[in-house]
gemmi code that builds the backbone of each chain (N, CA, C; Angstrom):
import gemmi

chains = {
    "A": [
        ("ASP", (5.687, -5.380, -14.096), (4.595, -4.575, -13.980), (4.698, -3.121, -14.889)),
        ("ALA", (3.459, -2.666, -15.178), (3.438, -1.535, -15.922), (4.079, -0.259, -15.182)),
        ("LYS", (4.543, 0.635, -16.048), (4.946, 1.905, -15.113), (3.802, 2.889, -15.424)),
        ("THR", (3.681, 3.746, -14.446), (2.719, 4.821, -14.287), (3.044, 6.198, -14.405)),
        ("THR", (2.463, 7.171, -14.953), (2.785, 8.512, -14.933), (1.587, 9.037, -14.381)),
        ("GLN", (1.770, 9.956, -13.127), (0.842, 10.701, -12.562), (1.418, 12.100, -12.202)),
        ("PRO", (0.512, 13.243, -12.170), (0.934, 14.370, -11.904), (1.489, 14.552, -10.452)),
        ("PRO", (2.630, 15.214, -10.140), (2.915, 15.235, -8.660), (1.912, 15.751, -7.873)),
        ("SER", (1.292, 16.831, -8.235), (0.397, 17.493, -7.344), (-0.834, 18.056, -7.976)),
        ("MET", (-1.996, 18.084, -7.340), (-3.139, 18.798, -7.804), (-3.992, 19.503, -6.673)),
        ("ASP", (-4.523, 20.532, -7.143), (-5.509, 21.459, -6.179), (-6.873, 20.916, -6.604)),
        ("CYS", (-7.865, 21.071, -5.555), (-9.283, 20.935, -6.019), (-10.027, 21.714, -4.931)),
        ("ALA", (-11.131, 22.395, -5.271), (-11.893, 23.165, -4.292), (-12.782, 22.188, -3.506)),
        ("GLU", (-12.944, 22.284, -2.269), (-13.886, 21.543, -1.623), (-15.322, 21.579, -2.137)),
        ("GLY", (-15.957, 20.281, -2.105), (-17.180, 20.117, -2.841), (-17.382, 19.953, -4.283)),
        ("ARG", (-16.170, 20.301, -4.850), (-16.084, 19.904, -6.315), (-15.563, 18.701, -6.603)),
        ("ALA", (-15.833, 18.152, -7.919), (-15.324, 16.636, -8.158), (-13.688, 16.946, -8.414)),
        ("ALA", (-12.998, 15.804, -7.816), (-11.581, 15.672, -8.075), (-11.364, 14.661, -9.214)),
        ("ASN", (-10.635, 15.041, -10.180), (-10.403, 14.073, -11.013), (-8.829, 13.847, -11.247)),
        ("LEU", (-8.372, 12.685, -11.005), (-7.089, 12.237, -10.847), (-6.689, 11.419, -11.971)),
        ("PRO", (-5.730, 11.932, -12.946), (-5.347, 11.004, -14.145), (-4.179, 10.055, -13.740)),
        ("CYS", (-3.969, 8.972, -14.568), (-3.035, 8.095, -14.448), (-2.791, 7.459, -15.923)),
        ("ASN", (-1.482, 7.599, -16.198), (-1.106, 7.159, -17.693), (-0.371, 5.591, -17.224)),
        ("HIS", (-0.694, 4.667, -17.896), (-0.278, 3.336, -17.783), (-0.189, 2.613, -19.181)),
        ("SER", (0.385, 3.314, -20.062), (0.423, 2.942, -21.396), (0.947, 1.481, -21.687)),
        ("THR", (1.828, 0.987, -20.787), (2.591, -0.283, -21.070), (1.719, -1.516, -20.159)),
        ("ILE", (0.479, -1.119, -19.850), (-0.185, -2.090, -19.095), (-0.418, -3.376, -19.893)),
        ("SER", (-0.316, -4.562, -19.335), (-0.689, -5.813, -20.059), (-2.081, -6.148, -19.738)),
        ("GLY", (-2.558, -7.215, -20.708), (-3.985, -7.437, -20.632), (-4.523, -8.057, -19.171)),
        ("ASN", (-3.506, -8.669, -18.667), (-3.960, -9.323, -17.284), (-3.825, -8.442, -16.251)),
        ("GLU", (-3.426, -7.290, -16.299), (-3.266, -6.316, -15.235), (-4.401, -5.549, -14.879)),
        ("TYR", (-4.807, -5.433, -13.571), (-5.772, -4.511, -13.100), (-5.204, -3.248, -12.847)),
        ("VAL", (-6.045, -2.101, -12.739), (-5.755, -0.889, -12.296), (-6.303, -0.797, -10.861)),
        ("TYR", (-5.373, -0.531, -9.835), (-5.673, -0.426, -8.502), (-5.463, 1.109, -8.095)),
        ("TRP", (-6.373, 1.589, -7.340), (-6.010, 2.794, -6.632), (-6.147, 2.819, -5.222)),
        ("TYR", (-5.049, 3.444, -4.582), (-4.925, 3.422, -3.187), (-4.669, 4.986, -2.734)),
        ("ARG", (-4.801, 5.386, -1.536), (-4.460, 6.584, -1.051), (-3.742, 6.586, 0.228)),
        ("GLN", (-3.040, 7.620, 0.450), (-2.294, 7.549, 1.755), (-2.419, 9.115, 2.292)),
        ("ILE", (-3.171, 9.157, 3.537), (-3.360, 10.465, 4.133), (-2.134, 10.505, 5.140)),
        ("HIS", (-1.735, 11.857, 5.273), (-0.419, 11.920, 6.130), (-0.502, 11.183, 7.459)),
        ("SER", (0.685, 10.461, 7.618), (0.806, 9.977, 8.883), (-0.084, 8.609, 9.095)),
        ("GLN", (-0.862, 8.125, 8.124), (-1.536, 6.910, 8.101), (-0.993, 5.982, 7.044)),
        ("GLY", (-1.383, 4.678, 7.164), (-1.376, 3.646, 6.393), (-2.159, 3.867, 4.943)),
        ("PRO", (-1.548, 3.227, 3.968), (-2.358, 3.333, 2.657), (-3.735, 2.749, 2.979)),
        ("GLN", (-4.605, 3.204, 1.956), (-6.134, 2.847, 2.125), (-6.507, 2.463, 0.624)),
        ("TYR", (-7.127, 1.305, 0.476), (-7.508, 0.771, -0.856), (-8.870, 1.712, -1.155)),
        ("ILE", (-8.796, 2.041, -2.532), (-10.056, 2.851, -2.974), (-10.883, 2.160, -3.842)),
        ("ILE", (-10.198, 1.647, -4.953), (-11.074, 0.972, -5.974), (-10.224, 0.264, -6.903)),
        ("HIS", (-10.531, -0.770, -7.700), (-9.861, -1.094, -8.717), (-10.785, -1.735, -9.932)),
        ("GLY", (-10.127, -1.860, -11.036), (-10.990, -2.221, -12.240), (-10.152, -2.895, -13.172)),
        ("LEU", (-10.558, -3.641, -14.195), (-9.923, -4.344, -15.348), (-10.032, -3.504, -16.564)),
        ("LYS", (-11.331, -3.466, -17.148), (-11.624, -2.610, -18.325), (-12.837, -1.838, -18.371)),
        ("ASN", (-13.758, -2.290, -17.412), (-15.017, -1.603, -17.308), (-14.926, -0.627, -16.317)),
        ("ASN", (-15.804, 0.573, -16.477), (-15.910, 1.458, -15.499), (-16.214, 0.897, -14.066)),
        ("GLU", (-15.846, 1.519, -13.198), (-16.421, 0.930, -11.725), (-16.611, 2.122, -10.852)),
        ("THR", (-17.757, 1.855, -9.895), (-18.045, 2.900, -8.873), (-18.197, 2.257, -7.482)),
        ("ASN", (-17.782, 2.806, -6.613), (-18.100, 2.294, -5.154), (-18.319, 3.567, -4.195)),
        ("GLU", (-18.595, 3.382, -2.958), (-19.011, 4.635, -2.093), (-17.948, 5.556, -2.041)),
        ("MET", (-16.790, 5.316, -2.347), (-15.578, 6.218, -2.097), (-15.447, 7.005, -3.649)),
        ("ALA", (-15.409, 6.382, -4.725), (-15.176, 6.885, -5.901), (-15.608, 6.212, -7.146)),
        ("SER", (-15.303, 6.773, -8.387), (-15.527, 6.151, -9.619), (-14.141, 5.956, -10.357)),
        ("LEU", (-13.958, 4.941, -11.143), (-12.921, 4.727, -11.839), (-13.300, 4.445, -13.236)),
        ("ILE", (-12.741, 5.412, -14.153), (-12.942, 5.500, -15.719), (-11.586, 5.021, -16.411)),
        ("ILE", (-11.700, 3.908, -17.065), (-10.618, 3.420, -17.880), (-10.822, 3.476, -19.204)),
        ("THR", (-9.906, 3.921, -20.010), (-9.989, 4.124, -21.308), (-10.255, 2.974, -22.132)),
        ("GLU", (-10.803, 2.912, -23.217), (-11.013, 1.550, -23.925), (-9.712, 0.826, -24.374)),
        ("ASP", (-8.578, 1.625, -24.620), (-7.378, 1.036, -24.813), (-6.766, 0.554, -23.678)),
        ("ARG", (-7.168, 0.902, -22.495), (-6.600, 0.640, -21.157), (-5.310, 1.339, -20.902)),
        ("LYS", (-4.889, 2.444, -21.707), (-3.421, 2.922, -21.464), (-3.685, 4.117, -20.510)),
        ("SER", (-4.850, 4.414, -20.023), (-4.844, 5.564, -19.036), (-6.260, 5.300, -18.290)),
        ("SER", (-6.204, 6.039, -17.102), (-7.526, 5.797, -16.312), (-7.541, 7.214, -15.379)),
        ("THR", (-8.658, 7.437, -14.934), (-9.065, 8.523, -14.101), (-9.814, 8.091, -13.022)),
        ("LEU", (-9.417, 8.421, -11.818), (-10.064, 8.340, -10.539), (-10.844, 9.706, -10.245)),
        ("ILE", (-12.067, 9.586, -9.884), (-12.937, 10.496, -9.485), (-13.553, 10.440, -8.367)),
        ("LEU", (-13.233, 11.485, -7.364), (-13.879, 11.710, -6.038), (-14.994, 12.768, -6.322)),
        ("PRO", (-16.311, 12.380, -6.336), (-17.336, 13.208, -6.762), (-17.501, 14.291, -6.190)),
        ("HIS", (-17.585, 14.547, -4.696), (-17.506, 15.728, -3.886), (-16.473, 15.794, -2.838)),
        ("ALA", (-15.496, 16.473, -3.249), (-14.166, 16.383, -2.341), (-14.436, 17.068, -1.207)),
        ("THR", (-13.873, 16.496, -0.045), (-13.921, 17.223, 1.288), (-12.407, 17.304, 1.826)),
        ("LEU", (-12.239, 18.066, 2.679), (-10.809, 18.249, 3.275), (-10.177, 16.959, 3.626)),
        ("ARG", (-10.880, 16.006, 4.031), (-10.254, 14.812, 4.552), (-9.880, 14.002, 3.358)),
        ("ASP", (-10.098, 14.494, 2.200), (-9.561, 13.573, 0.913), (-8.193, 14.130, 0.362)),
        ("THR", (-7.618, 15.176, 1.255), (-6.387, 15.554, 0.991), (-5.353, 14.549, 1.442)),
        ("ALA", (-4.536, 13.830, 0.348), (-3.848, 12.619, 0.558), (-3.022, 12.567, -0.713)),
        ("VAL", (-2.029, 11.545, -0.670), (-1.337, 11.212, -1.975), (-2.004, 10.055, -2.552)),
        ("TYR", (-2.173, 9.999, -4.027), (-3.242, 9.071, -4.537), (-2.197, 8.089, -5.496)),
        ("TYR", (-2.297, 6.877, -5.301), (-1.458, 5.980, -6.138), (-2.194, 5.105, -6.991)),
        ("CYS", (-1.770, 5.290, -8.234), (-2.165, 4.318, -9.338), (-1.598, 3.252, -9.440)),
        ("ILE", (-2.010, 1.928, -9.452), (-1.090, 0.827, -9.527), (-1.645, -0.347, -10.465)),
        ("PRO", (-0.916, -0.550, -11.539), (-1.407, -1.657, -12.468), (-0.644, -2.910, -11.611)),
        ("ARG", (-1.507, -4.003, -11.757), (-1.222, -5.156, -10.863), (-1.904, -6.406, -11.409)),
        ("LYS", (-0.900, -7.414, -11.686), (-1.465, -8.746, -11.841), (-2.256, -9.166, -10.537)),
        ("TYR", (-3.185, -9.898, -10.875), (-3.794, -10.466, -9.525), (-3.956, -11.937, -9.864)),
        ("SER", (-3.268, -12.566, -8.903), (-3.267, -14.193, -9.176), (-4.603, -14.974, -8.636)),
        ("GLY", (-5.209, -14.205, -7.846), (-6.490, -14.865, -7.126), (-6.130, -15.366, -5.741)),
        ("GLY", (-4.982, -15.485, -5.557), (-4.633, -15.999, -3.988), (-4.551, -14.639, -3.205)),
        ("GLY", (-4.283, -13.600, -3.704), (-4.291, -12.441, -2.749), (-3.142, -12.232, -2.388)),
        ("ALA", (-1.977, -12.991, -2.510), (-0.583, -12.736, -1.638), (0.282, -12.117, -2.779)),
        ("ASP", (-0.166, -11.075, -3.438), (0.642, -10.318, -4.252), (0.911, -8.825, -3.656)),
        ("GLY", (2.312, -8.666, -3.799), (2.784, -7.360, -3.090), (2.250, -6.161, -4.015)),
        ("LEU", (2.306, -5.029, -3.222), (1.863, -3.811, -4.042), (3.303, -3.039, -4.307)),
        ("THR", (3.265, -2.168, -5.289), (4.490, -1.307, -5.452), (4.013, 0.074, -5.780)),
        ("PHE", (4.204, 0.952, -4.865), (3.632, 2.196, -5.034), (4.681, 3.097, -5.757)),
        ("GLY", (4.387, 3.976, -6.694), (5.338, 4.998, -7.135), (5.132, 6.229, -6.393)),
        ("LYS", (5.371, 7.283, -7.045), (5.295, 8.670, -6.480), (3.838, 9.269, -6.122)),
        ("GLY", (2.966, 8.808, -7.002), (1.666, 9.387, -6.703), (1.250, 10.802, -6.964)),
        ("THR", (0.119, 11.133, -6.823), (-0.398, 12.490, -6.822), (-0.767, 13.081, -5.540)),
        ("HIS", (-0.331, 14.009, -5.039), (-0.498, 14.770, -3.759), (-1.694, 15.742, -4.133)),
        ("LEU", (-2.994, 15.254, -3.614), (-4.340, 16.084, -4.009), (-4.397, 16.736, -2.792)),
        ("ILE", (-4.590, 18.066, -2.945), (-4.850, 18.904, -1.916), (-6.147, 19.640, -2.072)),
        ("ILE", (-7.137, 19.367, -1.014), (-8.362, 19.931, -1.198), (-8.410, 21.305, -0.500)),
        ("GLN", (-8.802, 22.251, -1.153), (-8.817, 23.648, -0.670), (-10.187, 24.098, -0.168)),
        ("PRO", (-10.126, 24.746, 1.129), (-11.425, 25.179, 1.667), (-12.170, 26.228, 0.824)),
    ],
    "B": [
        ("ASP", (-15.252, -2.942, 12.947), (-14.297, -2.314, 12.075), (-13.038, -3.260, 11.975)),
        ("VAL", (-12.565, -3.344, 10.804), (-11.409, -4.293, 10.457), (-10.239, -3.403, 11.046)),
        ("LYS", (-9.185, -4.089, 11.432), (-8.160, -3.512, 12.051), (-6.729, -4.142, 11.742)),
        ("VAL", (-5.710, -3.450, 11.571), (-4.389, -3.913, 11.534), (-3.709, -2.993, 12.535)),
        ("THR", (-3.024, -3.769, 13.497), (-2.360, -2.695, 14.455), (-0.858, -3.042, 14.368)),
        ("GLN", (0.063, -2.214, 14.824), (1.323, -2.219, 14.693), (1.876, -2.062, 16.093)),
        ("SER", (2.832, -2.642, 16.674), (3.204, -2.545, 18.104), (3.840, -1.087, 18.413)),
        ("SER", (4.469, -0.352, 17.612), (4.857, 0.897, 17.946), (4.843, 1.907, 16.952)),
        ("ARG", (4.280, 3.303, 17.061), (4.245, 4.244, 15.890), (5.713, 4.756, 15.752)),
        ("TYR", (6.507, 4.788, 16.952), (7.788, 5.232, 16.620), (8.731, 4.371, 17.457)),
        ("LEU", (9.935, 4.339, 16.883), (10.956, 3.385, 17.569), (12.377, 4.061, 17.067)),
        ("VAL", (13.171, 4.114, 18.256), (14.619, 4.661, 18.040), (15.479, 3.345, 18.621)),
        ("LYS", (16.350, 2.840, 17.783), (17.256, 1.950, 18.057), (18.772, 2.232, 17.803)),
        ("ARG", (19.699, 1.625, 18.250), (21.038, 1.813, 17.961), (21.541, 0.634, 17.133)),
        ("THR", (22.532, 1.101, 16.254), (23.197, 0.077, 15.272), (23.605, -1.138, 15.913)),
        ("GLY", (23.292, -2.378, 15.109), (23.645, -3.428, 15.743), (22.604, -4.124, 16.588)),
        ("GLU", (21.504, -3.464, 17.299), (20.672, -4.056, 18.068), (19.590, -4.906, 17.304)),
        ("LYS", (19.129, -5.869, 17.816), (18.093, -6.929, 17.261), (16.822, -6.076, 17.516)),
        ("VAL", (15.855, -6.066, 16.541), (14.578, -5.187, 16.532), (13.483, -6.141, 15.961)),
        ("PHE", (12.479, -6.090, 16.781), (11.103, -6.740, 16.515), (10.006, -5.759, 16.251)),
        ("LEU", (9.448, -6.075, 15.109), (8.334, -5.154, 14.755), (7.283, -6.065, 14.637)),
        ("GLU", (6.089, -5.992, 15.321), (5.007, -6.619, 15.533), (3.656, -6.279, 14.878)),
        ("CYS", (2.961, -7.171, 14.140), (1.626, -6.711, 13.494), (0.583, -7.770, 14.054)),
        ("VAL", (-0.569, -7.231, 14.176), (-1.606, -7.925, 14.421), (-2.836, -7.713, 13.697)),
        ("GLN", (-3.575, -8.572, 12.969), (-4.805, -8.305, 12.234), (-5.820, -9.096, 12.849)),
        ("ASP", (-7.177, -8.436, 12.809), (-8.315, -9.213, 13.611), (-9.278, -9.587, 12.415)),
        ("MET", (-8.809, -9.745, 11.275), (-9.809, -10.118, 10.362), (-9.708, -11.592, 9.733)),
        ("ASP", (-8.909, -12.394, 10.483), (-8.810, -13.735, 10.040), (-8.339, -13.900, 8.622)),
        ("HIS", (-7.349, -12.794, 8.164), (-6.949, -12.752, 7.001), (-5.835, -14.072, 6.774)),
        ("GLU", (-5.760, -14.563, 5.468), (-4.480, -15.543, 5.351), (-3.220, -14.864, 5.002)),
        ("ASN", (-3.440, -13.826, 4.270), (-2.044, -13.268, 3.779), (-1.687, -12.014, 4.590)),
        ("MET", (-0.490, -11.806, 4.931), (0.131, -10.753, 5.598), (1.472, -10.157, 5.027)),
        ("PHE", (1.770, -8.911, 4.981), (2.808, -8.240, 4.359), (3.517, -7.385, 5.194)),
        ("TRP", (4.856, -7.403, 4.855), (5.565, -6.294, 5.386), (6.225, -5.327, 4.341)),
        ("TYR", (6.181, -4.008, 4.375), (6.752, -3.029, 3.521), (7.379, -2.043, 4.238)),
        ("ARG", (8.504, -1.525, 3.470), (9.093, -0.204, 4.072), (8.803, 0.881, 3.018)),
        ("GLN", (8.629, 1.984, 3.449), (8.322, 3.064, 2.602), (9.318, 4.173, 2.917)),
        ("ASP", (9.912, 4.747, 1.725), (11.058, 5.752, 1.800), (10.890, 7.045, 0.892)),
        ("PRO", (11.084, 7.966, 1.174), (10.730, 9.160, 0.394), (11.614, 8.928, -1.078)),
        ("GLY", (11.050, 9.075, -2.100), (11.742, 8.918, -3.525), (11.726, 7.573, -3.924)),
        ("LEU", (11.423, 6.532, -3.007), (11.630, 5.263, -3.306), (10.267, 4.574, -3.416)),
        ("GLY", (9.233, 5.282, -2.763), (7.807, 4.573, -2.722), (7.695, 3.392, -1.893)),
        ("LEU", (6.837, 2.511, -1.940), (6.602, 1.503, -1.209), (7.283, 0.206, -1.630)),
        ("ARG", (8.103, -0.481, -0.854), (8.800, -1.815, -1.368), (8.409, -2.849, -0.352)),
        ("LEU", (8.123, -3.985, -0.929), (7.762, -5.270, -0.164), (8.864, -6.022, 0.276)),
        ("ILE", (8.991, -6.119, 1.540), (10.047, -6.955, 2.165), (10.049, -8.361, 2.166)),
        ("TYR", (8.783, -8.793, 2.906), (8.343, -10.296, 2.951), (6.889, -10.401, 3.035)),
        ("PHE", (6.310, -11.398, 2.612), (4.825, -11.708, 2.834), (4.834, -13.114, 3.211)),
        ("SER", (3.587, -13.464, 3.868), (3.163, -14.754, 4.249), (1.827, -15.022, 3.922)),
        ("TYR", (1.608, -16.317, 3.438), (0.036, -16.621, 2.982), (-0.402, -17.512, 3.792)),
        ("ASP", (0.305, -17.925, 4.783), (-0.330, -19.023, 5.738), (0.726, -18.924, 7.163)),
        ("VAL", (0.172, -19.592, 8.113), (0.874, -19.628, 9.217), (2.172, -20.541, 8.946)),
        ("LYS", (3.319, -20.194, 9.449), (4.677, -20.784, 9.389), (5.147, -20.658, 7.871)),
        ("MET", (4.423, -19.978, 6.986), (4.969, -19.621, 5.501), (5.376, -18.451, 5.354)),
        ("LYS", (6.377, -18.237, 4.582), (6.995, -16.836, 4.264), (7.491, -16.979, 2.801)),
        ("GLU", (7.273, -15.824, 2.244), (8.062, -15.710, 1.025), (8.860, -14.393, 0.959)),
        ("LYS", (10.038, -14.354, 0.260), (10.767, -13.074, 0.123), (10.155, -12.144, -0.845)),
        ("GLY", (10.125, -10.731, -0.466), (9.738, -9.824, -1.317), (10.923, -9.195, -2.226)),
        ("ASP", (10.818, -8.032, -2.357), (11.778, -7.275, -3.264), (13.118, -7.040, -2.721)),
        ("ILE", (13.032, -6.832, -1.404), (14.153, -6.199, -0.669), (14.197, -7.004, 0.736)),
        ("PRO", (14.426, -8.460, 0.697), (14.599, -9.022, 1.965), (15.790, -9.033, 2.763)),
        ("GLU", (16.860, -8.500, 2.140), (18.128, -8.539, 2.702), (18.182, -7.767, 4.154)),
        ("GLY", (18.640, -8.513, 5.061), (18.799, -7.774, 6.299), (17.501, -8.051, 7.222)),
        ("TYR", (16.558, -8.592, 6.626), (15.344, -8.830, 7.403), (14.958, -10.254, 7.521)),
        ("SER", (14.273, -10.656, 8.407), (13.496, -12.025, 8.710), (12.054, -11.867, 9.128)),
        ("VAL", (11.395, -12.825, 9.111), (9.975, -12.787, 9.579), (9.632, -14.098, 10.246)),
        ("SER", (8.603, -13.876, 10.998), (7.984, -15.029, 11.786), (6.411, -14.907, 11.785)),
        ("ARG", (5.880, -15.926, 11.581), (4.344, -16.094, 11.670), (4.076, -17.490, 12.397)),
        ("GLU", (3.863, -17.407, 13.535), (3.554, -18.646, 14.372), (1.908, -18.584, 14.576)),
        ("LYS", (1.376, -17.512, 14.466), (-0.121, -17.676, 14.548), (-0.719, -16.824, 13.403)),
        ("LYS", (-1.844, -17.170, 12.960), (-2.515, -16.497, 11.786), (-2.571, -15.063, 12.026)),
        ("GLU", (-2.854, -14.341, 13.145), (-3.223, -13.190, 13.327), (-1.832, -12.337, 13.413)),
        ("ARG", (-0.871, -12.908, 13.692), (0.468, -12.143, 13.955), (1.430, -12.339, 13.064)),
        ("PHE", (2.222, -11.204, 12.517), (3.294, -11.417, 11.704), (4.281, -10.297, 12.085)),
        ("SER", (5.425, -10.871, 12.298), (6.638, -10.238, 13.081), (7.771, -10.048, 11.825)),
        ("LEU", (8.370, -8.750, 11.832), (9.564, -8.488, 11.128), (10.744, -8.236, 12.188)),
        ("ILE", (11.755, -8.900, 11.805), (12.955, -9.109, 12.518), (14.065, -8.327, 11.925)),
        ("LEU", (14.728, -7.337, 12.556), (15.975, -6.864, 11.877), (17.085, -7.456, 12.858)),
        ("GLU", (17.850, -8.339, 12.457), (18.754, -9.123, 13.264), (19.924, -8.233, 13.774)),
        ("SER", (20.354, -7.230, 12.915), (21.470, -6.495, 13.366), (21.114, -4.887, 12.676)),
        ("ALA", (20.411, -4.328, 13.415), (19.911, -2.902, 12.681), (21.102, -2.102, 12.063)),
        ("SER", (20.904, -1.644, 10.920), (21.699, -0.744, 10.442), (21.055, 0.658, 10.152)),
        ("THR", (21.960, 1.652, 10.064), (21.415, 3.114, 9.781), (20.605, 2.953, 8.552)),
        ("ASN", (20.793, 2.138, 7.350), (20.157, 2.273, 6.321), (18.741, 1.459, 6.292)),
        ("GLN", (18.559, 1.066, 7.551), (17.096, 0.585, 7.803), (16.332, 1.377, 8.425)),
        ("THR", (16.719, 2.732, 8.474), (15.720, 3.892, 9.122), (14.631, 4.126, 8.049)),
        ("SER", (13.605, 3.857, 8.440), (12.443, 4.003, 7.413), (11.096, 3.836, 8.083)),
        ("MET", (9.981, 4.010, 7.405), (8.685, 3.945, 7.849), (8.216, 2.278, 7.461)),
        ("TYR", (7.892, 1.519, 8.399), (7.542, 0.275, 8.064), (6.064, -0.054, 8.282)),
        ("LEU", (5.463, -0.696, 7.115), (4.184, -0.885, 7.082), (3.809, -2.219, 6.954)),
        ("CYS", (2.620, -2.734, 7.704), (2.172, -4.051, 7.667), (0.932, -3.927, 7.021)),
        ("ALA", (0.577, -5.115, 6.387), (-0.833, -5.210, 5.561), (-1.275, -6.681, 5.736)),
        ("SER", (-2.640, -6.717, 5.500), (-3.168, -8.130, 5.344), (-4.119, -8.227, 4.344)),
        ("SER", (-4.453, -9.234, 3.771), (-5.377, -9.405, 2.818), (-6.204, -10.804, 2.816)),
        ("VAL", (-7.301, -10.847, 2.318), (-7.857, -12.256, 2.433), (-7.469, -13.116, 1.269)),
        ("ALA", (-7.396, -14.359, 1.399), (-7.145, -15.243, 0.233), (-8.277, -15.317, -0.598)),
        ("GLY", (-8.036, -15.029, -1.940), (-9.155, -15.211, -2.911), (-10.068, -14.143, -2.968)),
        ("GLY", (-9.827, -13.032, -2.229), (-10.521, -11.883, -2.491), (-10.325, -11.128, -3.601)),
        ("ASN", (-10.602, -9.579, -3.565), (-10.336, -8.660, -4.718), (-8.960, -8.231, -4.674)),
        ("GLY", (-8.091, -8.634, -3.799), (-6.801, -8.103, -3.971), (-6.592, -6.872, -2.970)),
        ("GLU", (-7.442, -6.414, -2.287), (-7.550, -5.340, -1.417), (-6.655, -5.617, -0.158)),
        ("GLN", (-5.632, -4.809, 0.031), (-4.777, -4.799, 1.373), (-5.183, -3.906, 2.287)),
        ("PHE", (-5.220, -4.325, 3.514), (-5.526, -3.515, 4.706), (-4.250, -3.216, 5.480)),
        ("PHE", (-3.943, -1.890, 5.618), (-2.595, -1.476, 6.210), (-2.913, -1.122, 7.665)),
        ("GLY", (-1.877, -1.307, 8.448), (-1.623, -0.700, 9.649), (-1.109, 0.663, 9.535)),
        ("PRO", (-1.181, 1.342, 10.763), (-0.798, 2.879, 10.677), (0.740, 3.181, 10.587)),
        ("GLY", (1.823, 1.991, 10.650), (3.007, 2.369, 10.320), (3.911, 2.482, 11.655)),
        ("THR", (5.062, 1.999, 11.479), (6.172, 2.184, 12.527), (7.283, 3.022, 12.020)),
        ("ARG", (7.648, 4.237, 12.456), (8.711, 4.902, 12.028), (9.782, 4.518, 12.631)),
        ("LEU", (10.918, 3.785, 12.302), (11.987, 3.259, 12.892), (13.252, 4.285, 12.432)),
        ("THR", (13.808, 4.592, 13.768), (15.161, 5.413, 13.393), (16.206, 4.612, 14.060)),
        ("VAL", (17.250, 4.266, 13.290), (18.469, 3.489, 13.719), (19.630, 4.436, 13.909)),
        ("LEU", (20.094, 4.612, 14.952), (21.176, 5.653, 15.131), (22.417, 4.982, 15.044)),
    ],
}
model = gemmi.Model(1)
for chain_id, residues in chains.items():
    chain = gemmi.Chain(chain_id)
    for i, (resn, *xyz) in enumerate(residues, 1):
        res = gemmi.Residue()
        res.name, res.seqid = resn, gemmi.SeqId(i, " ")
        for name, pos in zip(("N", "CA", "C"), xyz):
            atom = gemmi.Atom()
            atom.name, atom.element = name, gemmi.Element(name[0])
            atom.pos, atom.b_iso = gemmi.Position(*pos), 0.0
            res.add_atom(atom)
        chain.add_residue(res)
    model.add_chain(chain)
structure = gemmi.Structure()
structure.add_model(model)
structure.setup_entities()
């Protein structure tokens, strides 16, 4: 699996857009980019994933560069409840769903009131 | 609301004890996973199961075993607990053939003295 580089921490003001970058320059052609987050004392939570097109759901948007070497997770209107560690995970997906996740160190996003 | 529950949030055991960690999901998911999460080491897969009575080793299976007798329940067993198994244990489930999203439980923080 590809290695990732994420900033260890970021601050964002409440109500502003939070943009979380991830570098995955060694990603292979069949690896998706998944994003999860983990709020303190809770289990991880899936946010979004994509292969090469930009994706949007009710939680966030995912922008993947054309060369797929980096991506940005965007939380459009951050709230205090978005304070969490965010993990970017390149991952092959076999279709059966029984593929384990490997989290690195992630980015600790702190939303400031 | 989908749910993965774990039998305990906190557990303290002594070295050499046999420890059972239970996980139950109510989503009729085929796949279930056990992870441990340690500071500086991230999330690591211990075992997973893609069907009743089926199990596969993950990245760090040594010192652990699992049991899946019913679809909704996946148990992690520490045959003889050791201090280096002190960790946060996370259970997850996912649907076969889905988008790869895993649903996590709240975690069990196990301390082995």
